[in-house]
C-alpha positions as CSV (number, residue, x, y, z in Angstrom):
1,X,151.6,137.3,88.6
2,X,150.1,135.4,85.6
3,X,149.9,138.5,83.6
4,X,153.6,139.4,84.3
5,X,154.6,136.0,83.3
6,X,152.6,136.2,80.2
7,X,154.0,139.6,79.2
8,X,157.8,138.3,79.8
9,X,156.9,135.1,77.7
10,X,155.5,137.0,75.0
11,X,158.6,139.5,74.9
12,X,160.9,136.3,74.3
13,X,158.9,134.9,71.7
14,X,157.8,137.9,69.7
15,X,159.9,139.0,66.5
16,X,158.2,142.3,65.6
17,X,154.6,142.5,64.0
18,X,155.0,138.9,62.9
19,X,152.2,138.1,60.5
20,X,150.3,141.2,61.3
21,X,149.9,143.9,58.4
22,X,149.6,146.7,60.6
23,X,151.0,148.4,63.5
24,X,150.2,146.4,66.6
25,X,151.0,146.9,70.6
26,X,150.3,150.8,70.5
27,X,147.9,150.6,73.3
28,X,148.4,154.3,74.4
29,X,149.8,157.1,71.8
30,X,151.6,158.4,74.9
31,X,153.8,155.7,75.5
32,X,156.1,157.1,72.6
33,X,155.0,160.3,71.3
34,X,157.3,160.5,68.6
35,X,156.2,157.2,67.4
36,X,152.6,157.3,67.9
37,X,150.9,160.5,68.6
38,X,149.7,163.3,66.0
39,X,152.6,166.0,65.6
40,X,150.0,168.7,67.2
41,X,150.3,167.0,70.6
42,X,146.7,167.4,71.1
43,X,145.6,166.0,74.3
44,X,142.5,163.7,74.8
45,X,140.8,162.0,77.8
46,X,141.3,158.4,78.0
47,X,140.5,155.8,80.3
48,X,143.5,153.5,81.3
49,X,144.2,150.4,82.9
50,X,146.5,150.8,86.0
51,X,146.5,147.3,87.5
52,X,143.7,144.5,88.8
53,X,140.6,146.6,89.8
54,X,142.4,150.0,89.0
55,X,141.4,152.2,86.0
56,X,142.2,156.0,85.5
57,X,141.3,158.8,83.3
58,X,144.3,160.4,81.9
59,X,145.4,163.1,79.6
60,X,146.7,161.0,76.5
61,X,147.7,162.0,73.1
62,X,145.8,162.1,70.0
63,X,146.9,159.2,68.0
64,X,148.2,159.6,64.4
65,X,147.9,157.5,61.2
66,X,150.6,154.8,61.1
67,X,149.5,152.6,58.4
68,X,148.0,153.7,55.1
69,X,144.8,152.1,55.7
70,X,144.3,153.7,59.3
71,X,141.5,156.4,59.9
72,X,141.5,158.4,63.2
73,X,138.0,158.9,64.8
74,X,136.8,161.8,66.8
75,X,134.6,159.7,69.5
76,X,131.1,161.0,70.2
77,X,129.9,158.0,71.8
78,X,131.5,154.8,73.5
79,X,130.1,152.4,76.2
80,X,131.2,150.0,79.1
81,X,131.1,146.3,78.6
82,X,130.8,143.4,80.9
83,X,133.9,142.2,78.9
84,X,135.9,145.3,80.0
85,X,135.1,144.1,83.7
86,X,137.3,140.8,82.8
87,X,140.1,143.4,82.2
88,X,139.4,145.5,85.4
89,X,139.7,142.3,87.3
90,X,143.1,141.4,85.9
91,X,141.4,138.1,84.6
92,X,142.7,138.6,80.9
93,X,146.3,138.2,80.2
94,X,149.0,140.5,78.7
95,X,147.6,143.7,80.0
96,X,150.0,146.6,80.5
97,X,149.8,149.5,82.8
98,X,148.6,152.8,80.9
99,X,146.5,150.7,78.4
100,X,143.5,152.7,76.9
101,X,140.3,150.5,77.3
102,X,137.1,150.1,75.4
103,X,136.0,148.3,72.3
104,X,132.7,149.9,71.3
105,X,132.7,153.4,70.0
106,X,131.2,155.7,67.2
107,X,132.2,159.2,65.9
108,X,133.2,161.1,63.2
109,X,136.0,160.8,60.5
110,X,138.7,163.2,61.6
111,X,141.6,162.4,59.0
112,X,142.3,159.3,56.9
113,X,145.5,157.7,55.4
114,X,146.2,157.3,51.6
115,X,145.0,154.1,51.4
116,X,141.3,155.0,52.3
117,X,138.5,155.5,49.7
118,X,135.3,154.7,51.0
119,X,134.9,157.0,54.3
120,X,135.9,160.5,54.3
121,X,136.3,163.3,57.1
122,X,133.1,164.6,58.7
123,X,131.4,161.2,58.2
124,X,129.4,159.5,61.0
125,X,130.8,156.2,61.7
126,X,130.3,153.0,64.0
127,X,133.4,150.9,64.7
128,X,133.7,147.0,64.7
129,X,135.2,146.1,67.9
130,X,137.1,144.0,65.9
131,X,140.0,145.0,63.6
132,X,139.8,142.7,60.4
133,X,141.7,143.2,57.2
134,X,138.7,142.5,55.1
135,X,140.7,140.5,52.4
136,X,142.1,137.3,54.2
137,X,140.7,133.8,53.8
138,X,138.5,134.1,56.9
139,X,137.3,137.8,56.2
140,X,136.3,136.9,52.6
141,X,133.9,134.2,54.1
142,X,132.9,137.3,56.6
143,X,134.5,135.1,59.6
144,X,136.1,138.3,60.3
145,X,137.2,137.9,64.0
146,X,139.3,134.7,62.7
147,X,141.3,137.5,60.6
148,X,144.9,136.6,60.0
149,X,146.6,139.7,59.6
150,X,145.8,142.0,62.5
151,X,147.1,140.0,65.6
152,X,150.9,139.2,66.0
153,X,150.7,137.7,69.7
154,X,152.9,134.6,69.9
155,X,151.2,133.4,73.2
156,X,147.8,133.4,71.9
157,X,149.2,131.4,69.0
158,X,150.7,128.8,71.5
159,X,147.3,128.7,73.4
160,X,145.1,128.4,70.9
161,X,147.1,127.1,67.8
162,X,146.1,130.1,66.0
163,X,145.5,133.9,66.4
164,X,142.2,135.6,66.6
165,X,141.5,139.3,65.1
166,X,143.0,142.1,66.6
167,X,140.6,143.7,69.0
168,X,140.2,147.4,70.2
169,X,141.2,147.9,73.9
170,X,141.4,144.4,74.9
171,X,144.9,143.5,75.9
172,X,148.0,142.6,74.1
173,X,146.7,139.0,73.5
174,X,144.7,140.7,71.2
175,X,147.2,142.7,69.4
176,X,147.6,145.5,71.9
177,X,145.5,148.2,70.3
178,X,144.4,151.5,72.1
179,X,140.7,151.3,72.7
180,X,137.4,153.7,72.4
181,X,136.9,154.9,75.8
182,X,139.0,158.0,74.5
183,X,138.3,161.0,72.7
184,X,140.1,160.0,69.7
185,X,140.8,156.5,68.0
186,X,143.1,155.1,65.4
187,X,140.9,152.5,63.6
188,X,143.4,150.2,61.0
189,X,141.5,149.2,57.9
190,X,139.1,151.8,58.5
191,X,137.2,151.4,55.1
192,X,136.3,147.8,56.2
193,X,135.9,148.2,60.0
194,X,133.8,151.5,59.9
195,X,130.2,151.4,59.1
196,X,128.5,154.8,58.1
197,X,125.7,155.7,60.3
198,X,122.5,157.2,58.3
199,X,121.1,160.6,59.2
200,X,118.0,158.9,60.9
201,X,119.7,156.8,63.3
202,X,120.8,158.5,66.4
203,X,124.4,157.7,67.9
204,X,122.6,156.3,70.9
205,X,121.3,153.4,68.6
206,X,124.0,153.1,66.2
207,X,126.8,152.7,68.9
208,X,125.7,149.3,69.9
209,X,126.3,147.8,66.4
210,X,129.9,148.0,67.5
211,X,129.6,144.9,69.6
212,X,126.6,144.0,72.1
213,X,123.7,143.7,69.1
214,X,126.1,141.7,66.9
215,X,127.4,139.8,69.6
216,X,124.0,138.8,70.9
217,X,122.6,138.3,67.6
218,X,125.5,135.9,66.7
219,X,124.9,133.7,70.0
220,X,121.4,133.0,68.9
221,X,122.1,132.7,65.2
222,X,125.4,130.6,65.6
223,X,123.8,128.3,68.3
224,X,120.7,127.6,66.1
225,X,117.9,128.7,68.1
226,X,114.6,128.3,65.8
227,X,110.9,128.5,65.9
228,X,109.4,126.7,68.9
229,X,112.8,126.0,70.7
230,X,113.0,126.4,74.5
231,X,116.0,128.6,75.5
232,X,117.6,129.0,78.8
233,X,120.2,131.9,79.1
234,X,122.8,132.5,81.8
235,X,123.6,135.9,82.5
236,X,121.0,138.7,82.1
237,X,123.2,141.7,81.4
238,X,123.0,143.5,78.0
239,X,124.1,140.3,76.1
240,X,121.9,138.1,77.7
241,X,118.8,140.7,77.5
242,X,119.5,141.3,73.7
243,X,120.0,137.4,73.2
244,X,116.4,137.1,74.7
245,X,115.0,139.4,72.3
246,X,116.6,138.0,69.3
247,X,115.6,134.1,70.4
248,X,112.1,135.6,70.5
249,X,112.3,137.4,67.3
250,X,113.6,133.7,65.8
251,X,110.2,132.2,67.2
252,X,111.4,130.7,70.6
253,X,108.4,129.5,72.4
254,X,109.9,130.0,75.7
255,X,113.0,132.0,76.9
256,X,114.3,131.6,80.4
257,X,116.9,134.2,82.0
258,X,119.2,133.1,84.9
259,X,120.9,135.6,87.0
260,X,121.5,136.1,90.7
261,X,120.9,139.9,90.4
262,X,117.4,140.4,91.2
263,X,117.1,144.0,89.3
264,X,118.5,142.6,86.2
265,X,115.7,139.9,86.0
266,X,113.3,142.4,86.8
267,X,114.6,144.8,84.1
268,X,114.5,141.8,81.7
269,X,110.7,141.2,82.6
270,X,109.8,144.7,82.2
271,X,111.6,144.9,78.7
272,X,110.5,141.6,77.6
273,X,107.2,140.5,79.3
274,X,107.4,137.2,78.0
275,X,110.5,136.0,79.4
276,X,110.5,133.8,82.4
277,X,113.3,134.1,85.1
278,X,115.3,131.9,87.5
279,X,117.0,133.7,90.5
280,X,120.0,131.3,91.5
281,X,120.6,133.1,94.4
282,X,117.0,132.3,95.9
283,X,117.0,128.3,94.9
284,X,115.3,126.0,97.5
285,X,117.6,124.4,99.8
286,X,119.5,121.7,98.1
287,X,118.3,122.6,94.7
288,X,120.3,123.5,91.7
289,X,119.8,125.5,88.5
290,X,119.6,122.1,86.4
291,X,117.0,120.9,88.8
292,X,114.8,123.9,88.7
293,X,115.0,124.2,85.0
294,X,113.8,120.4,84.7
295,X,110.8,121.5,86.9
296,X,109.9,124.4,84.5
297,X,110.5,122.7,81.1
298,X,110.2,118.9,80.8
299,X,113.3,116.9,79.7
300,X,115.2,120.3,79.8
301,X,115.7,123.0,77.3
302,X,116.6,122.5,73.6
303,X,119.1,125.4,73.9
304,X,121.3,126.9,76.3
305,X,123.2,130.3,75.9
306,X,126.2,131.3,78.2
307,X,126.2,135.0,78.3
308,X,128.1,135.4,81.5
309,X,131.7,134.5,81.4
310,X,134.4,131.8,83.0
311,X,135.9,134.0,85.6
312,X,132.9,134.0,88.0
313,X,133.3,131.0,90.2
314,X,130.6,129.8,92.6
315,X,132.4,127.1,94.7
316,X,135.3,127.2,97.0
317,X,137.2,124.8,94.9
318,X,137.1,126.9,91.8
319,X,137.6,130.0,93.6
320,X,141.0,128.4,94.6
321,X,141.7,127.0,91.6
322,X,141.6,130.3,89.6
323,X,143.1,132.3,92.6
324,X,146.3,129.6,92.3
325,X,146.4,129.8,88.7
326,X,145.4,126.2,88.3
327,X,143.0,127.1,85.7
328,X,141.9,130.4,83.8
329,X,138.1,129.8,83.7
330,X,135.5,127.9,85.9
331,X,133.6,125.1,84.2
332,X,130.6,125.5,86.7
333,X,128.1,127.3,84.5
334,X,128.7,125.1,81.3
335,X,128.5,122.1,83.6
336,X,125.3,123.2,84.7
337,X,124.0,123.8,81.0
338,X,125.0,120.3,80.5
339,X,122.8,119.2,83.0
340,X,119.8,121.5,81.8
341,X,119.5,120.6,78.2
342,X,117.5,118.0,76.4
343,X,119.5,115.2,75.1
344,X,121.1,116.0,71.8
345,X,120.5,119.7,72.9
346,X,122.9,122.6,72.0
347,X,124.9,124.5,74.0
348,X,126.2,128.1,72.8
349,X,129.1,130.0,74.5
350,X,129.4,133.6,73.8
351,X,130.7,134.6,77.6
352,X,134.5,135.1,77.5
353,X,136.7,132.3,78.3
354,X,140.4,132.3,77.7
355,X,142.1,129.3,78.7
356,X,141.8,126.1,80.5
357,X,139.3,124.6,83.0
358,X,139.0,121.7,85.7
359,X,136.3,119.1,86.3
360,X,134.4,119.4,83.0
361,X,131.8,117.0,82.4
362,X,132.8,116.0,78.8
363,X,131.2,112.5,79.3
364,X,128.0,114.1,79.5
365,X,128.7,115.8,76.2
366,X,129.9,112.6,74.6
367,X,127.1,110.1,75.8
368,X,124.2,112.5,75.6
369,X,125.1,113.9,72.0
370,X,125.0,117.5,73.5
371,X,126.3,120.1,71.0
372,X,128.7,122.4,72.6
373,X,129.4,125.3,70.5
374,X,131.9,128.1,70.9
375,X,130.4,131.1,69.2
376,X,133.6,132.6,69.2
377,X,134.0,136.5,69.0
378,X,131.2,137.8,67.1
379,X,131.8,138.6,63.2
380,X,130.3,142.0,63.6
381,X,130.7,142.6,59.4
382,X,128.5,139.6,59.2
383,X,125.5,141.3,60.8
384,X,125.9,144.8,61.4
385,X,124.1,146.0,57.9
386,X,121.2,143.8,58.7
387,X,121.0,145.1,62.2
388,X,121.2,148.5,61.2
389,X,118.2,148.0,58.8
390,X,116.1,146.8,61.8
391,X,117.0,149.6,63.9
392,X,115.8,151.9,61.1
393,X,112.5,149.9,60.6
394,X,112.0,150.0,64.2
395,X,112.0,146.3,64.7
396,X,115.1,146.5,66.7
397,X,115.1,149.1,69.6
398,X,119.0,149.1,71.2
399,X,117.5,151.6,74.1
400,X,115.7,148.7,76.0
401,X,119.1,148.1,77.5
402,X,120.4,151.8,78.1
403,X,120.3,153.3,81.8
404,X,122.8,156.0,82.0
405,X,124.6,158.6,79.8
406,X,128.0,159.7,81.8
407,X,130.8,161.9,80.8
408,X,133.9,160.3,80.0
409,X,135.8,162.3,82.7
410,X,133.6,160.6,85.2
411,X,134.3,156.9,83.7
412,X,137.0,155.7,86.0
413,X,134.1,156.4,89.0
414,X,131.8,154.3,87.2
415,X,133.8,151.0,86.6
416,X,133.4,150.1,90.3
417,X,129.8,150.9,90.4
418,X,129.1,149.0,87.1
419,X,131.0,146.0,88.7
420,X,129.0,145.8,91.9
421,X,125.7,145.7,89.9
422,X,124.2,147.1,92.8
423,X,120.2,147.7,93.5
424,X,120.6,151.2,94.1
425,X,122.5,152.2,90.8
426,X,121.2,149.5,88.5
427,X,123.6,150.1,85.7
428,X,123.0,148.1,82.8
429,X,124.2,149.7,79.8
430,X,125.5,153.1,79.5
431,X,126.2,155.8,76.8
432,X,129.6,157.4,77.4
433,X,129.5,161.0,76.2
434,X,132.8,163.4,75.1
435,X,133.4,166.9,74.1
436,X,132.4,165.8,70.7
437,X,129.1,164.2,71.4
438,X,125.8,165.6,70.4
439,X,122.9,166.5,73.1
440,X,121.0,163.4,73.8
441,X,118.9,162.5,71.0
442,X,115.3,163.7,71.3
443,X,112.7,161.3,73.0
444,X,115.4,159.2,74.7
445,X,115.5,160.5,78.1
446,X,113.6,159.1,80.8
447,X,112.3,160.4,83.9
448,X,113.7,157.5,86.1
449,X,115.2,158.6,89.1
450,X,119.1,158.4,88.7
451,X,119.9,159.1,92.7
452,X,121.7,155.4,92.7
453,X,124.5,156.3,90.6
454,X,124.4,159.9,91.4
455,X,125.3,159.2,94.9
456,X,128.3,156.8,93.8
457,X,129.8,159.4,91.8
458,X,129.2,162.5,93.9
459,X,131.2,160.7,96.6
460,X,134.3,160.9,94.6
461,X,133.6,164.7,93.7
462,X,136.5,166.9,95.1
463,X,135.4,170.4,93.7
464,X,132.3,172.4,92.9
465,X,133.4,171.9,89.4
466,X,133.7,168.3,89.6
467,X,130.5,168.2,91.6
468,X,128.7,170.0,88.7
469,X,130.2,167.6,86.0
470,X,129.1,164.7,88.0
471,X,125.5,166.0,88.1
472,X,125.5,166.5,84.6
473,X,126.2,162.7,83.8
474,X,123.3,161.6,85.4
475,X,120.8,162.0,82.5
476,X,118.9,158.8,82.4
477,X,117.1,157.3,79.1
């Protein structure tokens, strides 16, 4: 209901592309082939949103160049992010049926617009999840997710007083761009938003510069983690895991990962032996996360990082308020963080929050001098060259978060498995292959048993052909 109302309001408010310098609201080129699809009418597989908790792989159409600075990329690797689940659940406003999802991808340049100078057909590239112009007031400061030229959404302007950057595959609230869970993507301002991949870096590592690595690094840097700090991280998915890695890299003395999914905490301890963990589903009766953290760290932690999101309510009150549209996000996690940090400690929020919340403990923020930092969407361009250098030197290994390799044709079946976070499947971070993908990079496969995810996929297989394909997608790192 809220989504439909938001779309209706935007239709009333919107006048063309407004301040955007690029063609926005082209979330699926098949929605208007004459305007948006390549004249060849070449078909491509794409993952589309069909309503809350419903996604579908469809035969869409290859996009065409719409602006002089566009680049068309054939996708050789994509992934599934926890942020995609917010769209899957219908928690993000202004989704439309048929929108192509996904905001992280790498591939090869297929064709370029007449304004492109830096990349050429055949170049291996990784894409920024955010679509920045590279030349506005904010882009010149490398605050690229505040770009003023790639999002025309009026409702977002009303909500925030400003617009954010346009984002791939992430609703019409952020520009309505077709996403990277597809075989081709149109990338506006391609010279700025595509980073060339060196020959010595495989796609399975370069891909994650698109979002997760830069996002987790930004959370740590922007919140100010420094040598000797004690840090607690809420949410131990890929973002939380990599944030913990970067906290140790910055010299944190202690890092405590908090989650209710036991296997994710075990995964973190296996990959980062120094990390401590707290399972909030196993708290002593009458206790709380802040109480247990205070037992672990005298006076509380120096830094708290929110790497979960605002849609996951715990109490009946917040569940009801979210269901009734009385708030957009729950304040429960942030309130826990407020009670867990030292006086004059810092809180960084990198998990997605989109609107209003109730029952927020603003009094403690003021009285205790707590720094509440909205990290914002990560300015990928500020960090991706630095992190690429770390990958090439071996200091940073993105594969510590990788669990499965899946075929794009099976992706609609993977979404509910990923959402359940089950012990059997243990889907942490995936690599999505397409018909343009190279074979798995040497040395990245693992002998880990893939039976959990295999069962989840083969249940959906309706023919020997699809069963064989499902089996093919079970290669684990």
